[in-house]
C-alpha positions as CSV (number, residue, x, y, z in Angstrom):
1,M,116.1,33.8,5.2
2,N,117.7,33.1,8.5
3,K,117.8,36.0,11.0
4,A,121.0,34.8,12.7
5,A,122.3,36.6,15.7
6,R,125.5,35.2,17.0
7,P,124.9,32.8,20.0
8,S,125.7,33.9,23.5
9,Q,129.4,34.5,24.2
10,Q,129.6,31.4,26.4
11,L,128.1,29.0,23.9
12,W,130.1,30.6,21.1
13,Q,133.3,29.1,22.5
14,D,131.8,25.6,22.1
15,D,132.7,23.7,19.0
16,F,129.2,22.1,18.8
17,A,127.5,25.5,19.0
18,I,129.8,26.9,16.3
19,A,129.1,23.9,14.0
20,V,125.3,24.1,14.5
21,F,125.2,27.9,14.1
22,E,127.3,27.9,10.9
23,G,125.6,24.8,9.5
24,L,122.1,26.2,10.0
25,S,123.1,29.5,8.5
26,R,124.2,28.1,5.2
27,T,122.1,27.0,2.2
28,P,121.5,24.1,2.1
29,K,121.6,23.5,5.9
30,S,123.9,20.8,7.2
31,I,125.5,19.7,10.5
32,P,128.5,17.4,10.7
33,C,127.7,13.8,11.5
34,R,130.3,13.6,14.3
35,Y,127.8,15.4,16.6
36,F,125.5,12.4,16.5
37,Y,127.5,10.8,19.2
38,D,126.4,12.0,22.6
39,A,125.6,9.3,25.1
40,R,122.2,8.6,23.7
41,G,123.4,8.8,20.1
42,S,126.2,6.3,20.8
43,E,123.6,3.9,22.4
44,L,121.3,4.2,19.4
45,F,124.2,3.5,17.0
46,E,125.0,0.3,18.8
47,Q,121.4,-0.7,18.4
48,I,121.7,0.0,14.6
49,T,124.6,-2.3,14.3
50,D,122.5,-5.2,15.4
51,L,119.6,-4.5,13.1
52,P,118.9,-7.2,10.4
53,E,119.0,-4.6,7.6
54,Y,122.3,-3.1,8.7
55,Y,124.8,-5.4,7.0
56,P,128.1,-3.4,7.4
57,T,128.9,-4.4,11.0
58,R,128.2,-8.1,10.5
59,A,130.1,-8.2,7.2
60,E,133.2,-6.4,8.7
61,I,133.2,-8.6,11.8
62,A,133.1,-11.7,9.6
63,L,136.1,-10.4,7.7
64,L,138.1,-9.6,10.8
65,E,137.3,-12.9,12.4
66,A,138.4,-14.8,9.3
67,H,141.5,-12.8,8.5
68,A,142.8,-11.3,11.8
69,P,145.6,-13.9,12.0
70,E,146.8,-12.7,8.5
71,M,146.6,-9.1,9.7
72,A,148.6,-10.0,12.8
73,D,151.3,-11.7,10.6
74,L,151.6,-8.6,8.5
75,A,151.8,-6.3,11.6
76,G,154.3,-8.3,13.6
77,P,154.8,-8.1,17.3
78,G,155.1,-5.1,19.6
79,R,152.7,-2.7,17.8
80,C,150.9,0.2,19.5
81,L,147.3,-0.2,18.2
82,I,145.6,3.2,17.6
83,E,141.9,3.2,16.8
84,F,140.3,6.3,15.3
85,G,136.6,6.7,16.3
86,S,136.7,3.7,18.6
87,G,133.2,3.9,19.9
88,S,132.4,0.7,21.8
89,S,135.6,-1.0,20.5
90,R,133.6,-4.2,19.7
91,K,135.6,-5.0,16.6
92,T,138.8,-4.2,18.4
93,D,138.4,-7.3,20.5
94,I,139.0,-9.5,17.5
95,L,142.3,-7.8,16.6
96,L,143.5,-7.7,20.3
97,R,143.1,-11.4,20.5
98,A,145.1,-12.0,17.3
99,L,147.9,-9.4,17.6
100,P,151.0,-10.6,19.3
101,A,152.5,-8.8,22.2
102,L,150.9,-5.4,21.7
103,S,152.7,-2.5,23.5
104,A,149.4,-0.6,24.0
105,Y,146.0,0.1,22.8
106,V,145.0,3.8,22.2
107,P,141.3,4.3,21.5
108,V,140.4,7.8,20.1
109,D,136.8,9.0,20.2
110,I,134.8,12.2,20.3
111,S,132.3,10.6,22.8
112,A,133.8,10.7,26.3
113,T,131.1,8.3,27.6
114,A,131.7,5.6,24.9
115,L,135.5,6.0,25.3
116,A,135.5,5.5,29.1
117,D,133.1,2.5,28.9
118,A,135.2,0.8,26.2
119,A,138.5,1.5,27.9
120,Q,137.3,0.1,31.2
121,R,135.8,-3.0,29.6
122,L,139.0,-3.7,27.6
123,A,141.2,-3.1,30.6
124,R,139.2,-5.8,32.4
125,Q,139.2,-8.2,29.4
126,F,142.9,-7.8,28.7
127,P,144.4,-7.0,32.0
128,E,148.0,-7.2,30.7
129,L,147.3,-4.6,28.0
130,R,148.1,-0.9,28.4
131,V,145.0,1.1,27.5
132,W,145.6,4.7,26.9
133,P,142.3,6.4,25.9
134,L,142.4,9.7,24.0
135,H,139.3,11.9,24.0
136,G,139.3,14.0,20.8
137,D,138.1,14.5,17.2
138,F,140.2,12.4,14.9
139,N,139.2,14.7,12.1
140,G,140.6,17.8,13.8
141,A,143.9,18.9,15.1
142,L,144.7,15.7,16.9
143,N,148.1,14.9,18.5
144,I,148.8,11.4,19.7
145,N,151.1,12.0,22.7
146,L,152.1,8.7,24.2
147,P,154.2,8.1,27.3
148,S,158.0,7.8,26.8
149,A,157.8,4.1,27.3
150,L,155.8,3.8,24.1
151,S,157.6,6.4,22.1
152,G,159.6,3.8,20.1
153,A,156.7,1.4,19.4
154,K,155.6,1.0,15.8
155,R,152.1,2.2,15.3
156,L,149.2,0.2,13.8
157,G,146.2,2.4,12.9
158,F,142.7,0.9,12.9
159,F,139.7,2.7,11.3
160,P,136.8,0.3,11.0
161,G,133.1,0.7,10.3
162,S,133.4,2.5,6.9
163,T,133.6,5.7,8.9
164,I,135.8,6.9,6.1
165,G,132.7,6.9,3.9
166,N,131.4,9.9,5.9
167,F,134.0,12.1,4.2
168,T,133.9,13.5,0.7
169,Q,136.7,12.0,-1.5
170,G,138.8,15.1,-0.9
171,E,138.2,14.9,2.9
172,A,139.0,11.2,2.9
173,V,142.3,11.8,1.2
174,T,143.1,14.5,3.6
175,F,142.3,12.3,6.6
176,L,144.4,9.4,5.2
177,R,147.3,11.7,4.6
178,R,147.0,13.1,8.2
179,A,146.8,9.6,9.6
180,R,150.0,8.7,7.7
181,T,151.7,11.6,9.5
182,L,150.3,10.7,12.9
183,L,151.1,7.0,12.6
184,G,154.7,7.5,11.3
185,K,156.9,6.0,8.6
186,N,157.1,2.5,10.1
187,S,153.4,2.2,10.6
188,A,150.5,0.3,9.0
189,F,146.8,1.1,8.8
190,I,143.8,-1.3,8.7
191,V,140.8,0.5,7.2
192,G,137.2,-0.7,6.6
193,A,135.3,0.5,3.6
194,D,131.8,-0.3,2.5
195,L,131.4,-1.4,-1.1
196,E,128.9,-0.4,-3.9
197,K,125.8,-2.6,-4.1
198,D,122.1,-2.6,-4.9
199,R,120.5,0.7,-3.9
200,N,117.6,-1.1,-2.2
201,V,120.0,-2.9,0.1
202,L,121.6,0.4,0.9
203,L,118.4,2.2,1.5
204,R,117.1,-0.5,3.9
205,A,120.3,-0.3,5.9
206,Y,119.8,3.4,6.5
207,D,116.0,3.5,6.9
208,D,115.2,0.4,9.0
209,S,111.7,-0.9,9.6
210,A,112.1,-0.5,13.4
211,G,112.9,3.2,13.1
212,V,116.1,3.0,15.1
213,T,118.1,5.0,12.4
214,A,115.3,7.6,12.4
215,A,115.6,7.9,16.2
216,F,119.4,8.2,15.8
217,N,119.1,11.0,13.3
218,L,116.4,12.9,15.2
219,N,118.4,12.6,18.4
220,L,120.7,15.2,17.0
221,L,117.8,17.7,17.4
222,R,117.3,16.6,20.9
223,R,120.9,17.2,21.7
224,I,120.7,20.7,20.2
225,N,117.7,21.4,22.3
226,R,119.4,20.2,25.5
227,D,122.9,21.6,25.0
228,L,122.2,24.8,23.0
229,D,119.0,26.1,24.6
230,A,117.0,25.4,21.4
231,D,113.3,24.7,20.7
232,F,113.3,22.2,17.8
233,D,109.8,20.6,17.6
234,I,111.1,17.0,17.1
235,A,107.7,15.9,15.7
236,G,108.0,18.6,13.1
237,F,111.0,16.8,11.4
238,A,111.3,13.4,9.8
239,H,114.3,11.1,9.0
240,L,115.0,11.0,5.3
241,A,117.5,8.6,3.6
242,L,118.4,9.0,-0.1
243,Y,120.8,7.3,-2.4
244,N,122.8,9.9,-4.5
245,E,123.8,7.7,-7.4
246,D,126.1,10.4,-9.0
247,A,128.1,10.7,-5.8
248,G,127.9,7.0,-4.9
249,C,126.6,7.6,-1.4
250,I,123.7,7.4,1.0
251,E,122.6,10.8,2.3
252,M,120.8,11.2,5.6
253,H,118.7,14.3,6.2
254,L,116.2,15.7,8.7
255,Q,113.3,17.1,6.8
256,S,111.0,19.9,8.0
257,L,107.4,18.7,7.7
258,H,105.9,22.3,7.6
259,P,107.1,25.9,7.6
260,Q,108.6,26.7,11.0
261,T,111.1,28.9,12.9
262,V,113.5,27.4,15.4
263,N,115.5,29.3,18.1
264,V,119.0,28.1,18.8
265,A,121.3,29.8,21.3
266,G,119.9,33.2,20.6
267,A,119.6,32.8,16.8
268,R,116.5,32.2,14.7
269,F,116.4,29.8,11.8
270,H,113.5,29.5,9.3
271,F,112.6,26.3,7.6
272,Q,110.3,25.9,4.6
273,A,108.1,22.8,4.3
274,G,110.3,20.0,2.8
275,E,113.6,21.8,3.6
276,T,116.3,19.6,5.1
277,I,119.3,19.5,7.3
278,H,121.9,17.3,5.7
279,T,123.3,15.2,8.6
280,E,125.4,12.5,7.0
281,N,127.0,11.1,3.9
282,S,128.0,7.4,3.6
283,H,130.1,6.9,0.5
284,K,130.4,3.4,-1.1
285,Y,133.5,2.3,-3.0
286,T,134.8,-0.1,-5.5
287,V,138.0,-1.8,-4.3
288,A,140.0,-0.1,-7.0
289,G,138.4,3.3,-6.2
290,F,139.3,3.1,-2.5
291,Q,142.9,1.9,-3.3
292,A,143.4,4.8,-5.7
293,M,142.3,7.2,-2.9
294,A,144.7,5.6,-0.4
295,Q,147.6,5.8,-2.9
296,A,146.8,9.5,-3.5
297,A,147.3,10.0,0.3
298,G,150.7,8.2,0.4
299,W,149.7,4.7,1.3
300,D,150.4,1.4,-0.6
301,V,147.9,-1.4,-0.4
302,R,149.5,-4.6,1.0
303,Q,146.4,-6.7,1.2
304,V,142.6,-6.4,0.9
305,W,139.8,-8.8,2.1
306,T,136.2,-8.7,0.8
307,G,134.6,-12.0,1.5
308,P,132.5,-14.1,-0.9
309,E,129.5,-11.7,-1.1
310,R,131.7,-8.6,-1.5
311,L,129.5,-6.6,0.8
312,F,132.4,-4.9,2.6
313,S,136.2,-4.5,2.3
314,V,139.1,-4.3,4.8
315,H,142.4,-2.9,3.5
316,Y,145.9,-3.3,5.0
317,L,147.9,-0.2,4.1
318,V,151.6,0.7,4.6
319,P,153.3,4.0,3.8
320,S,154.4,4.3,0.2
321,G,157.9,3.3,-0.5
322,L,158.3,0.7,2.3
């Protein structure tokens, strides 16, 4: 049982501290995957996207490169492009080159470092484009407040990388519904979603031979040690990737290799040998399953692209009734 004293008053005001304290206090233990992305976590994730086993990035980029002109035709000119969870904005380059006369690009990300780096790079690469970075959690109480000059621009949302797979189905519907409200009635939304496939392909993608995904997962403990005055023994935990066939998702965990007690911000948490911290879900969809979820959130599917191998899907959504 955890002997959990509330963290120090100063840390208790921090969202990260609250999420870690509450996540380690519950059974089973879990921490939201959005906290992977400190500066080192963002760097490691970019390395993951280049791994031979990690197909999603390559498959999605291929779809965007092949079909960005069609997306641009559907979107029309003068859109304000708003990207949720922009990270390095690597995929955004493809859309920015294809979209006609954008009014602005608004990258939204929880990592201030990744956001600043991407915004500066894109401002250099597209000097005529207004770049309006927004630091925040797109899954929280986010408001997209644009300058008055952009208030009338039609919004085009962009949510690549199958990040939507990190949510449960209920959470995904809630996010899609919130995005519909944020983007407005004349908006459109381009969403990437990973597709169901052989479990061995999935497991290799989330447990690579070079150990980069393991380092990415374990970096969460390093961040807790650094930011929350904790004493996790990093060598006492191991990366674990599982395929939950019933839920249709990959699960990532950090597994305790032996019984141990960890101190975090004034609280003590006990781990049994084999006990895990659940750090991420990555749901995989059928095309029909994703579209049903989008429709439940008030979106109609205007177009979908999957490619010949059907590894990945990109959906162009518009608000229902348009």
